[in-house]
N, C-alpha and C positions, 0 to 999 in steps of 0.2 A: 310692362311697365312697372317704370323703379327710376323714383330717386340717382343722383351720381353716384357712388359706391366711395361712401369715405374712411379712411383707415386713421385706424391709432395704432394704439401699444398697445391693447385689447384684440382687438377680431375689426370684418371691415362689417361698415352701418351701411344700411341704404333706407326706404320708405321703398314696399310694393305696394300697388296703388290697382293690383286687382288683375290691369286687363294683363290676357293675356292672345294670341295669335295664331289660328293651326293654320302652319303654310301646307298642301296637301303633295304629293311626288306632279300632277297635275300643272303645280302650278298656283289651282286654286290653294284662295284661307278663306279663316272665319275668323271671328271676333270670338273673343271667351271672355266670360262676366262680364260683364255691360249688366244684367242688376246686378251682382255683387259689388261695381265700384259708383253703382250709384248709391248705392246700400248706403257704405262708407261715404262716399266725399258727406253726402249728410251726416250722416253718425259723426266721422271723425274734425267733420266745418270744412274744408275742405275749401278755402279759397277765388275766389272767382276764378283770379290770375291764373294761380297755377291747375283748378281745371283744363281750362284756357290749353296752358301748355301742353297738359295730357294729352287731348285733345286732340291737336293739330301732329302734337309730334306719332297720335295714331294710324290720321293720316299720309303723314308723313313714310310711313313702316309698310303702309296699303300700295303707296307707290310704287316702295324702294322692290314689293313685290309685283308685282304687276310692269315695273321695266325692268327684270328680271337682273338686277342693282346686285350689287354684292350687300348683306354677306346674303344677298336670293338666290348667288347664280349655282350652278349643277357642278363648280368647280370648285367654290367656296365651302360647299355644301357637303361636299365628298370629303376637302382638302379636311376640317375638322371633322368627317365625321374617324375621318386615318387618323386623328391624331389623338382622341381619345380615347381609339378603342386602341392603341403603340400604350398611352396612361390606366386604362382599367387589365394590361397583360399587365407590367411595372407593382401593380398590387397583390 
């Protein structure tokens, strides 16, 4: 989970909120780094409204995974895999 990306003249900027979801080939998934998120949300004093949004978005991602919706369809995953493999070949 991260904030939306902001572009300026120097770089792309965003805030990483530490939470990740690992999705397996069989569609099962696991939320990663919840302890890190809790620790940093307290340490960095994330506002309650921001924490609510982050957890709602995490729930939304879980629903996309469970319903096999884009970008968690086999076709999308294979398409992005092919795209990044082609990019890798250009370097």
